[in-house]
N, C-alpha and C positions, 0 to 999 in steps of 0.2 A: 631157558627162557620158559619154560613151562611155569617154574616157581613164582616169574616175574607176573606173568598173565593170572595166576592164581592171587597173587597181593594184589596185583590192580583190580581185578575183579570183584576182591574183599572191599578193597580200598572207596573206588569209586562210589558205589553204593553210599557207604557210608559218609561220605561228603554231601552227597544229594540229600540225605536223609539230616544231616546238620543243617544246610543249607535254608531246607524246608521248616526246620525249627526254629532259624532264626528269622524268615519271613513271618511265620507262624507268631512271634513273639512280637514281631514289628506291629503285626495286625492287630495284634489284642491289647496293644499299648492304646487308652486314650489320647484325643488329642490335646494340644497344649488348651485349647478354650475351658475344657473341663476340667483340667489342672488347676485351674485360675478359680474356677465356681468353688471346687474342693478347698479352696481357701478360707471362705466367708461363708457359703451356704451351710454346710453343716451345723443341726442345731435345733432348738427348739424355738418358734415364733409364735408371739402373739398378737392379735390385733382386734379394734373394734371398724366393722365395715359398716355402710350405708345400704341397706337395700331398696331399691327404688321399684314400685308396683307400675303398673299400665296407667292405673288411675292416678299416677302424681303422689301417691303415699309413699312413703319411708320409713323404714324399720332399721332398727341397730341390730348389727346381727354379732354376735362374741365367734371368734375363728380362731385357730391354732392351726400349726402344722410342725410336724418333725422331720426336719430334711437331713438326707445322708446320702453315700456313694454309695452305687450297686453296680455288680456286673463289673467287677475290676475297674471301678471308675469310669466307666464309657457312659454311664447313665446318673443322673441324678435324682433321687426320688425323694417325691414331698406327700407324706400322710397327712391328711387335711383332715379336721371336724368344726364343725359349725352349730351354731346354738341360735334356733330362730325362735326365739321367745319359749322354749323348753322342748322344742323337736328337735331332734339332733341328728345329722348329715354327716357321711364320710364319705370320702373322696382319694383318689389318689392319682399325682403327676409323674409321669416319667419325662427327663428333660433331657437332650442330647445334641452335640452337634454334630449335624452332618457333612463330614470332609467332601462328599462326593458332590453333593448339591450346595456347600458353603455355604448352609444355613440353619439358625437353629429350628430343631423340630421338637415336639411335646405331642404325648398322648394323655388325656384324662380318662379318668374312669369314676363312678361315684356307684353309689347303691341305689338308685333312681331307675338305672337303664345298662341291661349287657350288652350294650355297644358302646365303644370308647370314642372319644374324640379325638383325631386326630387334628394336631396345630401345625404352621408351618411359618415361619418369621417372614414377616412383610416388612419391616421396618428396623434400623436399630441404630442408635447415637451410642457408638461408644464408650461404654462407662458411666452412661446415663440411662438408657431405657432400650427395652426389647419388647416390639409388639411382635403379634404371632394373630396370623387368622386361621380359622377352622375350616375345615370340609365341609360341605355341606352334611348336615347328621343329623339321623333322625331323633327326636326326643319325646319322652313320652308328655301327653297334653297336646303336642303342638301338629297341625295338621301338615305340614311341609317340614321338609329338612330345614333344619336352622343353620346360620353362619353365625360362628361367636369370634367377636375380637378381645386379646387379652394383652395387656400392657402392663409390665413391671417398670420401675421405675426406680435408680438407685440414689437414696438418699443418707450414705454413709456405710459403714461397714455393719453398722448394727441395724438398720432401719431402712424398709424399702416399702413404695408404695405398688398399688393393685388396682386396675380398673378391669372389670368385666362388661363387654357389650354385645348386644344383640344386633343383628342385620334387621331391619324394616323391611317391609313388602317394597316402600319408596325408595330404597337405597340408603336412607341415614342410619344411624347407629343409637341406640337406646343405649343408656347407663344401666346396668342391673344391678351391679357391686363396685364399691370404689371405699378404697381405705388406705391406710398403714399399716404393717407389722412391724413391731421392734422384735430383735433377739434378746431371748432370757439370757 
């Protein structure tokens, strides 16, 4: 009987550890939505965006980003560069599908601020477009926290549209940037 207790005492914890490992492996598995993005997003994308100023003037901006999957495929990472008539800017977007919220969530960081901008899905047309709206975020040069809306539109496996808007005090949206990226 004592041998049986020793054997049970040894194998029951081992079963529990094995069970925890299985649960951990399942927790680390990226959601299906991220696996789908991994089929098309990774690579280098180039575009020309139109940037609008508050005074109505517009300028063309050369833009590109390199995308890949990070942290075991849980996140897509985009490393962006922009050329504003010789002035270069860099930024990083992290995107994931939050299974508990059942929404897309992203974070934007760039060299203008130490504060990241969190955006959450506010509209989606399956396979066509994804709209995300930011939390109010402090921005350099702005008196009040700013709310941004970012829309991506699917234009085929090698082309996507983007639109970046800023919420104005009268609750209208002003288009800051708009354009198309093509995969190299």
